[in-house]
C-alpha positions in Angstrom: 16.2 -8.2 34.6 15.3 -7.2 31.1 17.5 -4.9 29.0 16.9 -2.8 25.9 17.3 -4.6 22.6 18.5 -3.1 19.3 15.8 -3.9 16.8 15.5 -4.0 13.0 11.8 -3.8 12.1 10.4 -5.0 8.8 6.8 -4.4 7.8 4.4 -2.7 5.3 0.7 -1.9 6.0 -1.0 -0.2 8.9 -1.1 -3.4 10.9 2.7 -3.5 10.8 2.9 0.2 11.6 0.9 -0.3 14.8 3.5 -2.8 16.0 6.3 -0.5 15.1 4.7 2.3 17.1 4.6 -0.1 20.1 8.3 -0.7 19.7 9.1 3.0 19.4 7.2 3.6 22.7 8.9 0.7 24.5 12.3 0.5 26.2 13.8 -1.0 23.1 15.8 0.8 20.4 14.6 0.6 16.7 17.8 1.0 14.8 16.3 0.6 11.3 13.0 0.1 9.5 12.7 -2.1 6.3 9.8 -1.9 4.0 9.2 -2.6 0.2 9.9 0.1 -2.4 7.3 2.8 -2.9 4.5 1.9 -5.4 2.3 4.0 -7.6 -1.2 4.3 -6.3 -4.4 6.3 -6.9 -5.7 7.8 -10.1 -2.6 9.8 -10.6 -0.4 6.8 -10.1 1.9 8.8 -7.8 4.5 7.0 -5.9 3.2 6.3 -2.4 5.0 5.2 0.8 3.5 2.5 3.0 2.2 3.2 6.5 5.4 1.7 8.1 7.7 4.0 6.1 5.6 7.1 7.0 5.7 6.3 10.7 9.5 5.6 10.6 10.2 9.0 8.9 8.0 10.7 11.4 10.3 9.4 14.1 13.5 10.0 12.2 14.3 6.3 11.9 16.6 5.0 9.1 14.5 3.5 6.3 15.7 0.8 4.0 13.8 -0.4 0.9 15.6 -3.2 -0.9 13.7 -5.0 -3.7 14.6 -8.3 -2.0 17.5 -9.7 -0.1 19.2 -11.7 -2.9 21.9 -9.1 -3.4 24.8 -9.7 -1.0 25.2 -5.9 -0.7 21.8 -5.6 0.9 22.6 -8.6 3.2 25.9 -7.1 4.3 24.3 -3.7 4.8 21.6 -5.1 7.2 24.4 -6.7 9.2 26.0 -3.3 9.8 23.1 -2.3 12.1 24.4 -4.9 14.5 20.9 -5.6 15.7 20.0 -8.0 18.5 16.8 -9.1 16.8 14.7 -8.4 13.7 10.9 -8.1 14.0 8.9 -8.9 10.9 5.2 -8.0 10.6 3.3 -8.3 7.3 6.5 -7.5 5.4 5.6 -9.2 2.1 9.1 -10.3 1.2 10.7 -13.7 1.9 13.9 -13.6 4.0 16.8 -15.8 3.0 18.4 -17.9 5.6 21.4 -15.6 5.8 19.2 -12.8 7.0 17.3 -15.0 9.5 20.7 -15.8 11.1 22.2 -12.3 11.0 20.8 -10.7 14.2 22.0 -12.2 17.5 18.6 -13.5 18.5 17.5 -14.2 14.9 14.2 -13.0 13.4 10.7 -13.2 14.9 7.4 -12.8 13.2 3.9 -11.6 14.4 1.5 -14.0 12.6 -2.3 -13.4 12.6 -3.4 -16.8 13.7 -2.9 -19.4 16.5 -0.3 -21.5 14.8 0.0 -24.1 13.5 -3.4 -23.3 12.2 -3.6 -21.0 9.2 -0.1 -20.6 8.0 0.2 -18.5 5.0 -0.9 -15.2 3.5 -4.5 -14.8 4.6 -4.9 -16.2 8.1 -7.6 -13.7 9.3 -9.8 -14.2 6.2 -9.5 -18.0 6.2 -10.2 -18.3 9.9 -13.5 -16.4 9.4 -14.4 -18.2 6.3 -13.9 -21.6 8.1 -16.2 -20.6 10.9 -13.5 -20.6 13.7 -14.7 -19.5 17.1 -11.4 -17.8 18.0 -8.2 -16.6 16.5 -5.2 -14.6 17.7 -1.6 -13.8 17.1 1.5 -16.0 17.4 5.0 -14.6 18.1 7.2 -17.0 16.2 10.9 -17.6 15.7 11.3 -17.5 12.0 13.0 -20.3 10.1 13.3 -21.1 6.4 9.9 -22.7 6.2 6.5 -20.9 5.7 5.3 -20.0 9.2 6.8 -23.2 10.6 9.1 -21.8 13.3 9.0 -22.4 17.0 6.3 -20.4 18.9 7.4 -18.0 21.7 4.0 -16.7 22.8 0.4 -16.4 21.7 -2.6 -14.1 22.3 -6.2 -15.1 21.5 -9.4 -13.3 20.8 -13.0 -14.5 20.2 -14.6 -14.4 16.8 -18.3 -13.2 16.9 -20.9 -13.7 14.3 -20.7 -10.0 13.6 -17.0 -9.9 12.9 -15.6 -9.2 9.5 -11.9 -9.4 8.4 -11.7 -5.7 9.0 -13.0 -5.9 12.6 -10.7 -8.9 13.4 -7.8 -7.0 11.9 -8.5 -4.2 14.4 -8.7 -6.7 17.3 -5.4 -8.3 16.4 -3.8 -4.9 15.9 -4.5 -4.3 19.6 -3.5 -7.8 20.8 -0.4 -8.1 18.6 1.7 -5.2 19.8 1.3 -6.2 23.5 2.1 -9.8 22.7 5.2 -8.6 20.8 6.6 -6.3 23.5 5.9 -9.0 26.2 7.8 -11.5 24.1 10.8 -9.2 23.6 10.9 -8.6 27.3 11.3 -12.3 27.8 13.8 -12.7 25.1 16.0 -9.9 26.4 16.5 -11.9 29.6 16.9 -15.3 27.8 14.4 -16.6 30.3 11.9 -17.9 27.7 11.0 -21.2 26.1 10.2 -22.0 22.5 7.5 -24.5 21.6 7.9 -26.4 18.4 4.7 -26.5 16.2 2.8 -29.7 15.7 3.1 -29.8 11.9 0.4 -32.5 11.6 -2.1 -30.0 12.8 -1.2 -27.2 10.4 -3.6 -25.7 7.9 -2.8 -23.4 5.0 -4.3 -19.9 4.5 -4.1 -19.4 0.8 -3.9 -15.8 -0.6 -7.3 -14.4 -1.5 -8.3 -14.3 -5.2 -10.9 -11.9 -6.8 -12.6 -14.9 -8.4 -13.6 -16.2 -4.9 -15.7 -13.1 -4.3 -18.5 -14.2 -6.7 -21.1 -16.0 -4.6 -22.8 -19.2 -5.5 -26.3 -19.0 -3.9 -26.7 -22.7 -3.9 -24.2 -23.0 -1.1 -25.1 -23.4 2.5 -26.4 -20.1 4.1 -23.7 -20.3 6.9 -21.0 -20.7 4.3 -22.3 -17.7 2.3 -22.5 -15.5 5.4 -19.0 -16.4 6.4 -17.6 -15.5 3.0 -19.4 -12.2 3.0 -17.8 -11.3 6.3 -14.4 -12.8 5.4 -14.1 -10.8 2.2 -14.5 -7.4 3.8 -12.6 -5.1 3.1 -11.2 -7.1 0.1 -12.2 -8.5 -2.4 -15.8 -8.0 -1.1 -18.4 -10.7 -1.8 -20.4 -9.9 -4.9 -22.8 -11.1 -7.5 -23.3 -10.2 -11.1 -26.7 -8.9 -12.2 -27.4 -9.0 -15.9 -30.1 -6.8 -17.4 -32.5 -8.9 -19.5 -32.8 -6.5 -22.5 -29.3 -4.8 -22.8 -27.4 -7.8 -21.4 -25.3 -5.3 -19.5 -23.5 -6.7 -16.5 -23.5 -5.0 -13.1 -21.1 -6.4 -10.4 -22.8 -5.7 -7.0 -20.8 -5.8 -3.8 -22.2 -7.0 -0.5 -21.0 -5.0 2.6 -23.5 -6.2 5.1 -25.9 -9.2 5.4 -27.4 -11.5 7.9 -28.9 -15.0 8.1 -32.7 -15.2 8.4 -34.7 -18.3 9.3 -37.4 -19.1 6.8 -39.7 -21.8 5.5 -39.6 -21.8 1.7 -39.1 -24.1 -1.2 -37.7 -21.2 -3.3 -34.9 -22.1 -5.7 -31.5 -20.9 -4.4 -30.7 -17.4 -5.7 -34.4 -16.4 -5.8 -35.4 -13.1 -4.3 -38.0 -13.9 -1.6 -38.7 -10.3 -0.5 -37.3 -6.8 -1.0 -38.2 -4.0 1.4 -36.6 -1.5 3.7 -35.2 -4.3 5.9 -33.2 -5.9 3.0 -33.3 -8.2 0.1 -34.0 -11.8 1.2 -32.3 -14.3 -1.1 -32.9 -18.1 -1.0 -29.8 -20.3 -0.5 -28.9 -23.9 -0.6 -30.2 -24.2 3.0 -34.0 -24.8 2.9 -34.7 -23.1 6.2 -32.2 -20.2 6.0 -31.9 -17.3 3.6 -29.4 -14.4 3.3 -30.8 -10.9 3.9 -28.7 -8.3 2.0 -28.6 -5.1 4.0 -25.9 -2.9 2.5 -24.9 -3.1 -1.2 -22.7 -1.2 -3.6 -23.6 -0.9 -7.2 -21.0 0.1 -9.8 -19.8 3.7 -9.6 -21.6 4.4 -6.3 -20.7 4.2 -2.6 -22.1 1.5 -0.4 -25.7 2.2 0.6 -28.5 0.7 2.7 -30.7 -1.6 0.6 -33.7 0.7 1.1 -31.8 3.4 -0.9 -30.7 0.9 -3.5 -34.3 -0.3 -4.0 -35.6 3.2 -4.4 -33.2 3.7 -7.3 -33.2 0.2 -8.9 -36.5 -1.5 -7.9 -36.6 -3.1 -11.4 -33.4 -5.1 -10.5 -34.8 -6.7 -7.4 -38.2 -8.2 -8.2 -39.6 -10.7 -5.8 -39.7 -14.2 -7.4 -36.9 -13.4 -9.8 -33.2 -14.5 -9.6 -30.9 -12.1 -7.7 -28.5 -12.4 -10.7 -31.0 -11.6 -13.4 -30.5 -13.8 -16.5 -27.2 -15.0 -15.2 -28.8 -17.2 -12.6 -27.9 -20.4 -14.3 -24.2 -19.4 -13.9 -24.6 -19.1 -10.2 -25.8 -22.7 -9.6 -29.5 -21.8 -9.7 -31.5 -24.3 -11.8 
């Protein structure tokens, strides 16, 4: 028979807060919530609390915000909560071994992939970018390695050709809390097994970089489409249009696009058509083009291409490079 566990929770964004809410609503007791120090945000650079802290305060839970756990005072203070287990979800801080060993049952993590695939900071985005057909969450016993601990349970979900990182995030934010509470129920009875990861099958999900968002139109259409979907909501796939006379650069973000079958010898990066359906751009795949459907020009909100063309028809001329005079920098010869 299961029993209530005393839990320390550590997390930061909304994804973590949704897991914390599941724990608050469960039979278990959240004795403390850890999150990073508040950070300045917005135009006014006001100090802002993360989603996890706001939820904790709403439920009158103790909140701790150490810069890190290098200070022995912070390590000793965590031990005073006498927790059975520590649950870590998108916390953003590395935990030293002394912290991993402090709770009676150690620390567990909700990781956004089916381990050992996509260890690291950006598992959702890298899974989409790679063209995986499914992903999921893994409840993992934490050790001193990077996402290398034994697996306690997993939950999977399909990846569709319409999914973006934002939509996958929402899917996993539903699957993760249930998988977490189910795992805690097992752990509270000690009637559970831990499966070691096969390290030979591991892949690494490197943190996203803004530089990756600039598209190279000479790449395969499938690769381009996956990148567009993977980089929503950040850093958002984009291209730089340069006006021929002023040489002014405009970084244009792509929020929605699709692959269109075509028969053309157009050079990659060339605009093949521009109408209310979208802007069709040739790629490195001869029989497939990318149709841009929702774009965001600097200083404006994202809009359907039909609205963009109405305002900036001179930027998107059929037969011209989508990047204006910068085409040579995008791999277009």
